[in-house]
C-alpha positions in Angstrom: 0.0 -0.1 0.1 1.7 3.3 -0.7 2.4 6.0 1.7 0.3 8.9 1.5 2.0 12.5 1.8 1.9 13.6 5.3 1.0 17.4 4.1 4.5 18.6 5.9 6.1 19.7 2.2 2.9 21.9 2.0 3.4 23.6 5.1 7.2 24.3 4.7 6.7 25.7 1.1 6.2 22.4 -0.9 8.6 19.9 -2.8 12.0 20.7 -2.9 11.6 22.1 -6.3 8.8 24.5 -5.2 11.0 25.8 -2.4 13.7 26.4 -4.9 11.3 28.1 -7.5 10.1 30.3 -4.4 13.3 31.0 -3.2 14.6 32.0 -6.8 11.9 34.3 -7.2 12.7 36.1 -3.9 16.6 36.4 -4.9 15.0 38.0 -8.3 12.9 40.1 -6.4 15.7 41.5 -4.2 17.8 41.5 -7.3 15.5 44.1 -9.1 15.4 46.2 -5.9 19.1 46.5 -6.0 19.3 47.3 -9.6 16.8 49.9 -9.5 18.5 51.2 -6.1 21.4 51.6 -8.2 19.8 53.1 -11.2 18.8 56.1 -8.9 22.1 56.4 -7.6 23.5 56.4 -11.1 21.0 58.9 -12.0 21.2 61.5 -9.2 25.1 60.5 -9.5 25.0 61.8 -13.3 22.9 64.8 -12.3 25.4 65.8 -9.7 28.1 65.7 -12.1 26.4 67.4 -15.1 26.1 70.6 -12.7 29.5 70.2 -11.7 30.9 69.9 -15.0 28.7 72.8 -15.8 30.1 75.0 -13.2 33.7 73.8 -14.6 32.8 74.7 -17.9 31.1 78.1 -16.5 34.5 78.8 -14.7 36.6 78.1 -17.5 34.6 80.4 -19.6 34.7 82.9 -17.3 38.7 82.7 -16.6 38.9 82.4 -20.0 37.5 85.5 -20.7 39.1 87.4 -18.1 42.3 86.1 -19.6 41.5 87.7 -23.2 40.3 91.1 -21.5 43.1 91.0 -19.3 45.5 94.2 -20.0 48.4 93.7 -22.1 51.8 94.6 -20.7 53.0 97.7 -22.4 56.7 98.0 -23.0 58.1 101.1 -21.5 59.1 104.5 -23.2 56.6 104.3 -26.3 54.4 106.8 -27.7 50.3 106.4 -26.8 50.0 104.6 -30.2 53.0 102.2 -29.6 55.7 103.7 -31.4 59.3 104.4 -30.4 60.2 107.9 -30.8 63.5 109.2 -32.0 64.0 113.0 -32.5 62.6 115.7 -30.6 59.3 114.6 -28.9 57.7 117.7 -28.9 58.3 118.6 -32.6 55.2 119.7 -34.8 56.4 117.4 -37.9 55.9 113.6 -37.4 57.2 111.1 -39.4 55.9 107.7 -38.6 57.0 104.6 -40.1 54.9 101.5 -39.9 56.7 98.1 -40.2 57.3 94.4 -39.5 60.4 92.6 -38.9 59.5 89.5 -41.2 58.2 91.7 -44.5 60.9 91.7 -46.9 60.0 94.8 -48.5 60.4 96.4 -44.8 63.9 95.3 -45.1 64.3 96.6 -48.4 62.9 100.1 -47.1 65.7 100.0 -44.2 68.1 99.2 -46.7 67.6 102.1 -48.6 66.4 104.7 -46.2 67.9 103.4 -42.9 70.5 106.0 -43.0 68.5 108.8 -44.2 66.1 108.2 -41.1 68.7 108.0 -38.8 70.1 111.3 -40.3 66.5 112.7 -40.1 66.0 111.7 -36.5 68.9 114.1 -35.3 66.7 117.1 -36.7 65.3 119.4 -33.7 62.6 120.2 -36.1 60.9 116.7 -36.7 60.1 113.8 -34.6 60.6 109.9 -36.1 58.2 107.0 -35.0 58.8 103.6 -35.7 55.7 101.7 -35.0 56.0 98.0 -35.2 53.4 95.4 -36.1 53.1 91.7 -36.6 51.0 90.5 -39.2 53.3 87.9 -40.7 53.3 84.8 -38.5 52.2 82.9 -41.3 55.4 83.6 -43.1 57.5 81.1 -40.7 56.8 78.1 -38.7 57.5 79.7 -35.5 55.4 83.3 -35.3 58.8 84.8 -35.8 57.0 88.3 -36.6 55.6 88.3 -33.4 58.7 87.0 -31.7 60.9 89.3 -33.7 58.8 92.5 -32.6 58.8 91.4 -28.8 62.5 90.9 -28.8 62.9 94.5 -30.7 60.5 96.0 -28.0 62.3 93.8 -24.9 65.4 96.3 -25.7 63.4 99.7 -25.3 64.2 99.7 -21.8 67.6 100.0 -22.4 67.7 102.7 -24.3 67.5 104.5 -27.6 71.0 103.6 -29.1 70.2 99.9 -27.8 67.0 99.9 -29.6 68.6 101.6 -33.0 70.9 98.9 -33.0 68.8 96.1 -32.4 66.3 97.3 -35.0 69.3 97.4 -37.7 69.9 93.8 -36.5 66.8 92.5 -36.8 67.0 93.6 -40.6 70.2 92.8 -41.2 69.7 89.3 -40.1 65.6 89.1 -41.7 65.1 85.4 -42.2 63.6 84.2 -45.7 59.9 83.7 -45.6 58.6 80.2 -45.2 61.2 79.1 -42.4 61.4 78.8 -38.8 63.0 82.4 -38.4 65.5 83.5 -36.4 65.6 81.4 -32.7 65.2 82.9 -29.1 69.0 82.3 -28.6 69.6 84.1 -31.8 67.4 87.3 -30.7 68.9 87.2 -27.6 72.6 87.5 -28.6 71.5 90.1 -30.9 69.7 92.2 -28.4 73.0 91.7 -26.1 75.1 92.7 -29.0 73.1 96.0 -28.9 73.8 96.6 -25.3 70.6 95.4 -23.8 71.4 93.8 -20.4 71.4 90.3 -20.7 69.5 88.9 -17.9 66.4 91.0 -18.4 66.7 90.9 -21.9 66.5 87.1 -21.6 63.5 86.6 -19.7 62.0 89.1 -21.9 62.6 87.5 -25.2 62.1 83.9 -24.1 59.1 84.5 -22.2 57.6 86.6 -24.9 56.8 89.4 -22.3 54.7 91.6 -24.5 53.2 88.9 -26.6 49.8 90.5 -25.7 50.6 93.8 -26.6 52.2 93.1 -30.0 48.7 91.4 -30.7 46.9 94.3 -29.5 49.2 96.9 -31.5 48.7 95.3 -34.8 45.0 94.7 -34.3 45.0 99.1 -33.4 47.2 99.5 -36.3 44.9 98.0 -38.9 41.9 99.4 -37.2 42.9 102.6 -37.8 43.3 101.9 -41.5 46.9 100.6 -42.1 46.8 97.9 -44.8 50.4 96.8 -45.3 53.8 97.6 -44.7 55.9 99.5 -45.1 53.9 102.5 -45.0 54.9 105.9 -44.3 53.0 108.8 -42.5 54.2 112.3 -43.1 52.2 114.5 -40.3 49.2 111.5 -40.3 49.4 111.0 -44.6 50.7 108.5 -46.3 53.6 109.4 -48.4 55.1 107.5 -51.6 58.5 107.8 -51.7 61.3 106.0 -53.6 64.6 107.6 -52.7 66.3 109.3 -49.4 66.1 112.3 -51.2 62.3 112.3 -51.9 61.9 111.4 -48.5 64.1 114.6 -47.0 62.4 117.0 -49.3 58.8 116.0 -48.4 60.2 116.7 -44.6 61.4 120.1 -45.2 58.3 120.9 -47.2 56.1 119.9 -44.3 58.4 121.3 -41.5 58.1 124.6 -43.7 54.4 124.5 -43.6 54.1 123.9 -40.1 
């Protein structure tokens, strides 16, 4: 005679298989709760990270705007429009040369007119200004146009004669377009040979101390209507000259009319 079920399995959850299925269901339910809990936590973390990242981006943008709007360090002993002034600073007649140290035409102009400009700058009735800009960085692989102008104004603090010699040396050693240009070590050597203080000018050239000023003075010059280099202005008016004698004649006429 077969043995009948006592009913104890039903009280304790049924057969082992049934109990296993029930236990598995409990485990799945608990796992689902944990998954939902982790999902909520991850969602909250994502919101927090977005807010933090947004704050960081905003801070970075603000910092970038502050940097972009920060005033440039201005080289000493320059005119209000950023020119090196030679001759009588109070003279009514003003001759200004706008130039770029990477510009081949400026190099040719210096070769032809440099001695005459030096001579004219000794006159008491004339103010001679050299206004450097840097728009030909694309003509070198090392932003030589900007680096050369920075190097030139790094010597202004050492006096007029030092700047004159540095100015002449930069054009005498003007690199061809498309190359790397003179490296910082060479620029420093030229400045020191011109008479600049080695420690100060080395830091100034290597750190590109006036780089922001170079950018701003270049933009300001083009905003005033200058379209290229070299440009020669006599009392604010552009003049075309081909010989040193033409230049001196125009200066004499302007002085006589002042």
